[in-house]
Backbone as numpy.savetxt, mean C-alpha at the origin, in Angstrom:
# Nx Ny Nz CAx CAy CAz Cx Cy Cz
-8.14 -11.55 11.09 -8.86 -11.52 9.83 -9.46 -10.15 9.61
-9.64 -9.77 8.35 -10.19 -8.48 7.97 -11.39 -8.68 7.05
-12.49 -7.98 7.34 -13.66 -7.95 6.47 -14.11 -6.51 6.32
-14.41 -6.09 5.08 -14.84 -4.70 4.93 -15.25 -4.34 3.52
-15.48 -3.05 3.33 -15.85 -2.50 2.03 -14.90 -1.38 1.65
-14.90 -1.02 0.35 -13.95 -0.02 -0.12 -14.50 0.80 -1.28
-13.80 1.88 -1.53 -14.01 2.71 -2.72 -12.65 2.97 -3.33
-12.46 2.56 -4.59 -11.21 2.80 -5.31 -11.45 4.01 -6.22
-10.76 5.11 -5.93 -11.05 6.40 -6.56 -9.95 6.77 -7.55
-10.34 7.12 -8.77 -9.43 7.73 -9.73 -10.02 9.11 -10.04
-9.52 10.11 -9.31 -10.14 11.42 -9.35 -10.06 12.07 -10.73
-8.96 11.86 -11.45 -8.79 12.49 -12.77 -9.80 11.97 -13.79
-10.38 10.80 -13.53 -11.42 10.26 -14.40 -12.79 10.35 -13.75
-12.87 11.01 -12.60 -14.12 11.14 -11.84 -14.75 9.76 -11.63
-13.92 8.79 -11.21 -14.36 7.40 -11.11 -14.32 6.93 -9.67
-15.39 6.23 -9.26 -15.46 5.55 -7.98 -15.82 4.08 -8.25
-15.03 3.18 -7.73 -15.29 1.75 -7.87 -15.42 1.15 -6.47
-16.63 0.74 -6.14 -16.90 0.20 -4.81 -16.74 -1.31 -4.81
-16.54 -1.87 -3.63 -16.38 -3.31 -3.54 -16.25 -3.78 -2.11
-15.94 -5.07 -1.96 -15.76 -5.69 -0.64 -14.43 -6.42 -0.64
-13.92 -6.66 0.57 -12.63 -7.32 0.68 -12.55 -8.23 1.88
-11.66 -9.19 1.80 -11.38 -10.11 2.90 -9.88 -10.32 2.94
-9.33 -10.43 4.16 -7.90 -10.60 4.28 -7.51 -11.32 5.55
-6.24 -11.74 5.58 -5.69 -12.43 6.73 -4.34 -11.82 7.06
-4.12 -11.54 8.34 -2.83 -11.06 8.83 -2.31 -12.07 9.85
-1.07 -12.46 9.70 -0.45 -13.39 10.64 0.92 -12.86 11.04
1.30 -13.09 12.30 2.62 -12.67 12.76 3.16 -13.70 13.75
4.49 -13.75 13.84 5.15 -14.70 14.73 6.49 -14.11 15.16
6.78 -14.17 16.45 8.06 -13.69 16.96 8.92 -14.88 17.35
10.14 -14.93 16.82 11.04 -16.05 17.08 11.68 -15.91 18.46
12.37 -16.94 18.86 13.05 -16.93 20.16 14.19 -15.91 20.20
14.63 -15.44 19.02 15.68 -14.42 18.95 15.09 -13.03 18.71
13.80 -12.87 19.00 13.11 -11.57 18.91 13.04 -11.00 17.49
12.98 -11.87 16.51 12.76 -11.44 15.13 11.28 -11.64 14.81
10.65 -10.58 14.32 9.22 -10.62 14.01 9.00 -10.95 12.55
8.17 -11.97 12.31 7.77 -12.36 10.96 6.28 -12.04 10.82
5.90 -11.29 9.79 4.49 -10.95 9.62 4.14 -10.94 8.14
2.86 -11.19 7.87 2.38 -11.19 6.50 0.91 -10.85 6.44
0.51 -10.14 5.41 -0.89 -9.77 5.21 -1.24 -10.00 3.76
-2.35 -10.70 3.51 -2.84 -10.97 2.16 -4.30 -10.57 2.09
-4.65 -9.70 1.14 -6.03 -9.24 0.97 -6.50 -9.52 -0.45
-7.76 -9.94 -0.55 -8.43 -10.13 -1.84 -9.65 -9.21 -1.88
-9.82 -8.50 -3.00 -10.91 -7.54 -3.14 -11.75 -7.89 -4.37
-13.04 -7.69 -4.25 -13.97 -7.87 -5.37 -14.65 -6.53 -5.61
-14.48 -5.99 -6.80 -15.05 -4.70 -7.16 -16.43 -4.85 -7.78
-17.28 -3.87 -7.53 -18.51 -3.72 -8.31 -18.14 -2.81 -9.48
-17.63 -3.42 -10.54 -16.98 -2.68 -11.63 -18.00 -2.20 -12.64
-18.02 -0.87 -12.88 -18.96 -0.32 -13.87 -18.27 0.08 -15.16
-17.02 -0.39 -15.35 -16.29 -0.21 -16.62 -16.05 1.24 -16.97
-15.93 2.12 -15.98 -15.61 3.52 -16.28 -14.18 3.68 -16.79
-13.26 2.84 -16.29 -11.85 3.02 -16.58 -11.33 2.04 -17.62
-11.67 0.77 -17.47 -11.15 -0.28 -18.34 -12.26 -1.27 -18.65
-12.77 -1.29 -19.89 -13.91 -2.17 -20.21 -13.59 -3.65 -20.12
-12.28 -4.01 -20.09 -11.90 -5.42 -20.02 -11.38 -5.82 -18.64
-11.57 -4.96 -17.65 -11.06 -5.25 -16.31 -11.80 -6.41 -15.66
-11.04 -7.36 -15.10 -11.60 -8.43 -14.28 -11.66 -7.92 -12.86
-12.85 -7.78 -12.27 -12.98 -7.02 -11.02 -12.61 -7.78 -9.74
-11.50 -8.49 -9.79 -10.93 -9.13 -8.59 -9.46 -8.75 -8.55
-9.01 -8.21 -7.43 -7.61 -7.82 -7.35 -7.04 -8.15 -5.97
-5.70 -8.03 -5.85 -5.00 -8.58 -4.70 -3.93 -7.60 -4.20
-3.70 -7.67 -2.90 -2.65 -6.85 -2.29 -2.05 -7.63 -1.13
-0.72 -7.61 -1.02 -0.07 -8.35 0.07 1.16 -7.60 0.56
1.50 -7.84 1.82 2.69 -7.27 2.43 3.31 -8.33 3.34
4.64 -8.50 3.22 5.36 -9.42 4.09 6.56 -8.68 4.68
6.84 -8.95 5.95 7.87 -8.19 6.65 8.62 -9.09 7.62
9.94 -8.94 7.64 10.82 -9.53 8.64 11.59 -8.39 9.28
11.56 -8.28 10.61 12.33 -7.20 11.23 12.80 -7.57 12.63
13.86 -6.91 13.05 14.44 -7.12 14.36 15.23 -5.90 14.78
15.63 -5.89 16.04 16.37 -4.73 16.55 17.83 -4.80 16.17
18.36 -3.68 15.67 19.78 -3.58 15.34 20.57 -3.05 16.52
20.09 -1.95 17.12 20.72 -1.40 18.30 19.74 -0.51 19.04
19.88 -0.44 20.35 19.04 0.42 21.17 19.78 1.70 21.47
19.18 2.85 21.12 19.81 4.14 21.34 19.52 4.68 22.73
18.30 4.42 23.22 17.89 4.85 24.56 16.65 4.06 24.93
16.05 4.41 26.07 14.82 3.73 26.48 13.69 3.96 25.48
13.75 5.05 24.71 12.67 5.41 23.80 13.08 5.42 22.33
14.31 5.11 22.03 14.77 5.17 20.65 15.59 3.94 20.31
15.42 3.47 19.08 16.15 2.28 18.63 16.30 2.30 17.12
17.25 1.55 16.63 17.41 1.33 15.19 17.11 -0.14 14.91
16.12 -0.39 14.06 15.74 -1.73 13.66 16.17 -1.99 12.22
16.34 -3.24 11.88 16.53 -3.64 10.48 15.24 -4.33 10.01
15.00 -4.31 8.72 13.82 -4.97 8.18 14.04 -5.36 6.72
13.24 -6.31 6.28 13.14 -6.67 4.86 11.65 -6.74 4.54
11.21 -5.92 3.58 9.80 -5.87 3.22 9.56 -6.31 1.79
8.49 -7.04 1.57 8.07 -7.45 0.23 6.61 -7.07 0.07
6.33 -6.15 -0.86 4.96 -5.67 -1.12 4.55 -6.06 -2.53
3.27 -6.37 -2.69 2.76 -6.82 -3.99 1.35 -6.26 -4.19
1.06 -5.81 -5.41 -0.28 -5.34 -5.78 -0.57 -5.81 -7.20
-1.81 -6.30 -7.45 -2.12 -6.88 -8.76 -3.54 -6.54 -9.20
-3.66 -6.18 -10.48 -4.93 -6.12 -11.20 -5.91 -5.08 -10.64
-5.41 -3.88 -10.31 -6.32 -2.84 -9.84 -7.09 -2.23 -11.00
-8.22 -1.62 -10.69 -9.03 -0.98 -11.72 -8.33 0.24 -12.31
-7.31 0.76 -11.62 -6.54 1.90 -12.14 -5.40 1.47 -13.04
-5.41 0.20 -13.48 -4.50 -0.34 -14.49 -3.13 -0.74 -13.97
-2.97 -0.96 -12.67 -1.75 -1.59 -12.16 -1.90 -3.10 -12.36
-1.18 -3.63 -13.35 -1.25 -5.07 -13.63 -0.47 -5.87 -12.58
0.78 -5.47 -12.34 1.61 -6.12 -11.33 2.54 -5.08 -10.71
2.73 -5.19 -9.41 3.71 -4.34 -8.75 4.40 -5.14 -7.65
5.73 -5.11 -7.65 6.52 -5.80 -6.64 7.57 -4.83 -6.10
7.76 -4.85 -4.79 8.83 -4.08 -4.16 9.49 -4.97 -3.12
10.77 -5.22 -3.27 11.55 -5.99 -2.31 12.62 -5.07 -1.77
12.46 -4.64 -0.50 13.29 -3.58 0.03 13.82 -3.91 1.44
15.09 -4.20 1.60 15.68 -4.23 2.93 16.09 -2.82 3.36
16.07 -2.58 4.68 16.43 -1.24 5.13 16.53 -1.14 6.62
16.62 0.10 7.11 16.71 0.36 8.55 15.60 1.32 8.95
15.20 1.21 10.21 14.11 2.01 10.78 14.64 2.68 12.05
14.74 4.02 12.03 15.17 4.77 13.21 13.90 5.31 13.86
13.54 4.79 15.02 12.25 5.12 15.61 12.35 5.62 17.04
11.38 6.47 17.38 11.22 7.00 18.73 9.81 6.65 19.20
9.66 6.35 20.50 8.35 5.96 20.99 8.15 6.44 22.42
6.88 6.53 22.79 6.47 6.85 24.16 5.16 6.11 24.40
4.59 6.19 25.58 3.31 5.50 25.81 2.18 5.96 24.90
2.25 7.17 24.32 1.13 7.67 23.52 1.50 7.97 22.07
2.77 7.93 21.70 3.10 8.24 20.31 4.30 7.44 19.87
4.47 7.31 18.57 5.71 6.82 18.00 5.94 7.54 16.68
7.20 7.69 16.30 7.55 8.39 15.07 8.91 7.90 14.61
9.20 8.09 13.34 10.49 7.65 12.87 10.67 7.83 11.38
11.78 7.32 10.90 12.12 7.39 9.48 12.67 6.03 9.07
12.23 5.56 7.90 12.72 4.32 7.34 13.45 4.62 6.03
14.63 4.03 5.87 15.39 4.15 4.63 15.66 2.74 4.11
15.40 2.53 2.83 15.56 1.19 2.26 16.01 1.29 0.81
16.48 0.19 0.28 16.90 0.11 -1.13 16.74 -1.32 -1.60
16.38 -1.47 -2.88 16.21 -2.82 -3.40 15.58 -2.82 -4.78
14.61 -3.69 -4.95 14.02 -4.00 -6.26 12.64 -3.37 -6.38
12.40 -2.71 -7.54 11.10 -2.08 -7.81 10.63 -2.53 -9.19
9.36 -2.95 -9.28 8.77 -3.41 -10.55 7.33 -2.92 -10.63
6.99 -2.31 -11.74 5.61 -1.89 -11.99 5.26 -2.15 -13.45
4.20 -2.95 -13.65 3.69 -3.21 -14.99 2.29 -2.64 -15.12
2.07 -1.87 -16.18 0.78 -1.27 -16.47 -0.04 -2.23 -17.34
-1.30 -2.44 -16.99 -2.19 -3.28 -17.81 -2.31 -2.69 -19.21
-2.38 -3.53 -20.23 -2.29 -3.05 -21.61 -3.63 -2.61 -22.21
-4.76 -2.81 -21.55 -6.06 -2.51 -22.16 -6.20 -1.02 -22.51
-6.01 -0.15 -21.53 -6.14 1.28 -21.79 -4.98 1.81 -22.64
-3.71 1.45 -22.38 -2.62 1.95 -23.21 -2.76 1.61 -24.69
-3.36 0.46 -25.03 -3.54 0.10 -26.45 -4.36 1.15 -27.18
-5.32 1.74 -26.50 -6.16 2.77 -27.13 -5.41 4.09 -27.28
-4.22 4.20 -26.69 -3.44 5.43 -26.71 -2.13 5.27 -27.47
-2.01 4.19 -28.26 -0.85 4.02 -29.12 0.32 3.28 -28.49
0.10 2.53 -27.42 1.16 1.78 -26.76 0.94 0.28 -26.99
2.05 -0.47 -27.06 1.93 -1.92 -27.12 2.42 -2.52 -25.81
2.09 -3.79 -25.59 2.36 -4.45 -24.32 3.84 -4.50 -23.98
4.69 -4.54 -24.97 6.13 -4.70 -24.73 6.76 -3.58 -23.95
6.18 -2.39 -23.94 6.81 -1.26 -23.26 6.16 -0.87 -21.97
5.42 -1.77 -21.35 4.61 -1.40 -20.20 5.18 -1.90 -18.87
6.47 -2.25 -18.86 7.11 -2.69 -17.63 8.26 -1.77 -17.26
8.36 -1.44 -15.99 9.51 -0.70 -15.48 10.10 -1.52 -14.33
11.30 -2.05 -14.56 11.98 -2.91 -13.60 13.34 -2.27 -13.30
13.58 -1.93 -12.03 14.77 -1.17 -11.72 15.16 -1.34 -10.26
16.39 -0.97 -9.94 16.78 -0.83 -8.54 16.31 0.54 -8.06
16.00 0.63 -6.78 15.43 1.87 -6.27 15.76 2.03 -4.79
15.72 3.27 -4.35 15.81 3.59 -2.94 14.51 4.20 -2.48
14.27 4.15 -1.17 13.01 4.66 -0.64 13.24 5.31 0.72
12.48 6.36 0.98 12.50 7.04 2.26 11.07 7.20 2.75
10.82 6.82 4.01 9.49 6.92 4.59 9.56 7.66 5.92
8.64 8.61 6.12 8.45 9.27 7.39 7.12 8.81 7.96
7.08 8.43 9.23 5.84 7.91 9.81 5.65 8.45 11.22
4.39 8.42 11.66 4.05 8.85 13.02 2.73 8.21 13.42
2.61 7.89 14.69 1.37 7.35 15.23 1.09 7.95 16.59
-0.18 8.07 16.95 -0.54 8.66 18.22 -1.82 7.99 18.74
-1.90 7.82 20.05 -3.11 7.33 20.70 -3.98 8.51 21.10
-5.21 8.52 20.62 -6.16 9.58 20.95 -7.16 9.03 21.96
-6.75 8.94 23.20 -7.60 8.31 24.20 -7.32 6.83 24.29
-8.14 6.13 25.05 -7.90 4.71 25.30 -8.36 3.80 24.16
-9.18 4.31 23.23 -9.77 3.45 22.21 -9.43 3.83 20.78
-8.73 4.94 20.56 -8.53 5.46 19.21 -7.04 5.61 18.92
-6.62 5.14 17.76 -5.24 5.30 17.29 -5.24 5.90 15.90
-4.31 6.80 15.66 -4.13 7.42 14.35 -2.70 7.19 13.91
-2.53 6.68 12.68 -1.19 6.40 12.14 -1.13 6.94 10.72
0.01 7.54 10.35 0.16 8.10 9.01 1.61 7.96 8.56
1.79 7.83 7.25 3.15 7.88 6.72 3.14 8.44 5.30
4.30 8.97 4.91 4.55 9.44 3.55 5.82 8.77 3.06
5.80 8.26 1.82 6.94 7.49 1.32 7.15 7.77 -0.16
8.42 7.81 -0.56 8.77 7.97 -1.98 9.78 6.91 -2.38
9.63 6.41 -3.62 10.61 5.51 -4.24 11.29 6.27 -5.37
12.62 6.09 -5.50 13.43 6.88 -6.43 14.47 5.96 -7.04
14.71 6.09 -8.35 15.68 5.20 -8.99 17.04 5.84 -9.20
17.28 7.01 -8.59 18.54 7.70 -8.74 18.51 8.78 -9.80
17.60 8.65 -10.77 17.44 9.67 -11.80 16.15 10.47 -11.61
15.10 9.80 -11.16 13.81 10.46 -11.00 12.97 9.67 -10.01
11.95 10.31 -9.49 11.06 9.60 -8.58 10.22 8.59 -9.37
9.85 7.51 -8.72 9.04 6.46 -9.31 7.61 6.46 -8.79
7.47 6.69 -7.50 6.15 6.57 -6.87 6.15 7.33 -5.55
5.03 7.97 -5.24 4.79 8.59 -3.94 3.56 7.94 -3.32
3.61 7.70 -2.01 2.47 7.12 -1.33 2.23 7.86 -0.02
0.95 8.13 0.24 0.53 8.79 1.47 -0.59 7.95 2.09
-0.41 7.56 3.35 -1.35 6.65 4.00 -1.76 7.22 5.36
-3.05 7.13 5.66 -3.55 7.46 6.98 -4.47 6.33 7.43
-4.28 5.87 8.68 -5.09 4.81 9.27 -5.68 5.27 10.59
-6.98 5.16 10.69 -7.71 5.53 11.91 -8.34 4.26 12.45
-7.92 3.84 13.66 -8.38 2.58 14.24 -9.11 2.85 15.55
-10.28 2.21 15.69 -11.10 2.38 16.88 -11.31 1.02 17.54
-10.91 0.92 18.79 -11.09 -0.31 19.55 -12.57 -0.50 19.87
-13.18 -1.50 19.26 -14.64 -1.67 19.34 -15.05 -2.81 20.26
-14.22 -3.12 21.23 -14.51 -4.26 22.12 -15.86 -4.13 22.82
-16.22 -2.89 23.21 -17.43 -2.75 24.03 -18.71 -3.01 23.25
-18.67 -2.95 21.90 -19.88 -3.29 21.14 -19.68 -4.44 20.17
-18.52 -5.10 20.25 -18.29 -6.30 19.45 -18.12 -7.53 20.35
-18.76 -7.51 21.51 -18.64 -8.61 22.44 -19.40 -9.83 21.92
-18.75 -10.98 21.99 -19.37 -12.22 21.55 -19.30 -12.39 20.04
-19.37 -13.61 19.58 -19.37 -13.88 18.15 -17.99 -13.75 17.53
-17.97 -13.73 16.22 -16.73 -13.71 15.46 -15.88 -12.48 15.72
-16.52 -11.31 15.92 -15.80 -10.06 15.92 -15.28 -9.64 17.30
-15.46 -10.48 18.30 -15.03 -10.11 19.64 -13.52 -9.84 19.66
-13.15 -8.75 20.34 -11.75 -8.36 20.39 -11.29 -7.59 19.18
-12.22 -7.17 18.31 -11.85 -6.53 17.07 -11.77 -5.02 17.16
-11.35 -4.43 16.04 -11.30 -2.98 15.93 -11.85 -2.56 14.57
-12.43 -1.37 14.55 -12.96 -0.78 13.32 -11.88 0.14 12.74
-11.57 -0.02 11.46 -10.43 0.66 10.86 -10.87 1.41 9.59
-10.42 2.65 9.48 -10.55 3.43 8.25 -9.16 3.63 7.68
-8.93 3.14 6.46 -7.66 3.31 5.76 -7.86 4.22 4.55
-6.96 5.19 4.37 -6.94 6.02 3.17 -5.53 5.95 2.61
-5.41 5.48 1.38 -4.10 5.27 0.75 -4.09 5.96 -0.61
-3.30 7.01 -0.74 -3.20 7.76 -2.00 -1.85 7.50 -2.63
-1.84 7.11 -3.91 -0.60 6.76 -4.61 -0.48 7.57 -5.88
0.72 8.14 -6.09 1.04 8.87 -7.31 2.12 8.11 -8.07
1.95 7.96 -9.39 2.88 7.20 -10.22 3.56 8.12 -11.22
4.86 7.95 -11.40 5.58 8.63 -12.47 5.48 7.77 -13.72
4.74 8.23 -14.72 4.50 7.44 -15.93 5.52 7.71 -17.04
6.49 8.60 -16.78 7.48 8.93 -17.80 8.27 7.72 -18.31
8.61 6.73 -17.48 9.37 5.58 -18.00 8.64 4.79 -19.08
7.33 4.98 -19.23 6.56 4.22 -20.21 6.33 5.00 -21.51
6.77 6.26 -21.58 6.52 7.08 -22.76 7.10 6.44 -24.02
6.33 6.44 -25.11 6.83 5.88 -26.37 7.14 6.96 -27.40
7.08 8.22 -26.97 7.45 9.33 -27.85 7.73 10.55 -26.97
8.33 11.58 -27.55 8.68 12.77 -26.80 7.42 13.51 -26.36
7.51 14.12 -25.20 6.34 14.81 -24.65 5.92 16.01 -25.49
6.85 16.59 -26.30 6.47 17.73 -27.14 5.99 17.30 -28.52
5.90 15.98 -28.76 5.32 15.47 -30.00 3.83 15.81 -30.03
3.33 16.38 -31.13 1.90 16.75 -31.17 0.97 15.56 -31.01
1.45 14.33 -31.28 0.62 13.14 -31.11 0.84 12.45 -29.77
1.60 13.08 -28.89 1.94 12.45 -27.62 0.71 12.27 -26.73
0.60 11.08 -26.16 -0.36 10.79 -25.10 0.36 10.00 -24.02
0.19 10.32 -22.75 0.77 9.47 -21.70 0.13 8.09 -21.74
0.80 7.12 -21.13 0.35 5.73 -21.19 -1.04 5.56 -20.58
-1.40 6.38 -19.61 -2.73 6.38 -19.00 -3.25 7.80 -18.90
-4.55 8.00 -18.92 -5.11 9.34 -18.75 -5.18 9.79 -17.29
-4.58 9.05 -16.40 -4.49 9.43 -14.98 -3.13 8.95 -14.46
-2.66 9.54 -13.38 -1.37 9.14 -12.81 -1.43 8.97 -11.29
-2.64 8.84 -10.75 -2.74 8.59 -9.32 -4.06 7.88 -9.02
-4.13 7.25 -7.85 -5.37 6.63 -7.38 -5.44 6.72 -5.86
-6.64 6.58 -5.34 -6.87 6.64 -3.89 -7.75 5.47 -3.49
-7.28 4.72 -2.52 -8.02 3.56 -2.02 -8.51 3.86 -0.62
-9.83 3.85 -0.43 -10.46 4.11 0.86 -11.16 2.84 1.32
-10.80 2.36 2.50 -11.35 1.10 3.00 -11.84 1.27 4.43
-13.02 0.72 4.70 -13.54 0.63 6.06 -13.71 -0.85 6.37
-13.05 -1.33 7.43 -13.09 -2.77 7.69 -13.00 -3.05 9.18
-13.38 -4.25 9.53 -13.25 -4.76 10.89 -12.11 -5.77 10.92
-11.15 -5.52 11.81 -10.06 -6.47 12.05 -10.34 -7.20 13.35
-10.30 -8.51 13.32 -10.61 -9.27 14.54 -9.74 -10.51 14.61
-9.39 -10.94 15.83 -8.54 -12.11 15.99 -9.30 -13.40 15.71
-8.61 -14.36 15.11 -9.18 -15.68 14.89 -8.88 -16.58 16.08
-9.83 -17.40 16.44 -9.64 -18.37 17.51 -9.35 -19.74 16.91
-8.30 -20.38 17.42 -7.90 -21.69 16.89 -8.19 -22.77 17.91
């Protein structure tokens, strides 16, 4: 289980939206060594209406993954297969709905203190922009969806900094063959807090800092040429940053 607080930042609007979140992560390995995992998070914002006066300050994020080994290259390298489904809904930065369904392969290298690799995938990409802000800029709801096939490339690396600290980072881009759709940069800093979380609910937990920066290509939503004197992009910003500090701890059944 995850409990924590966050700041949702839209730097181009000089906006900070603070809030709290709760989530559940579950995983299961089958007898054939296939890993099934899922994470669902719900967030409640302390919304001050800087970005969208009609925003409902509850939003959701989920990730589901199935993966297994395809082939072993060496004691430290392997190629895995995976199928990922990611979902994001109702953010204060005007992401109404986002779905990504991507099967792919993961070429990874590992050692006792580090791991690194590259993931390549292709599949379904969907992003719908909430209509509240676009309506004020001359857009109607009918043109606020981008649904397409896409490919993605991710580079990732993780390292253990001592016995209690882990650092993990990745950079990923989605592309539809004509232009990029989205860029994401993530860094996770995890601290094993067993020595001061002894007893109670949080025993066996870790303290985690997540920083997730996302850039969106808004060109697919344009309703007029960019050199039109009346042109306005669908949103007055094209990126957001989500910063979360939370405690992850195992549930006892």
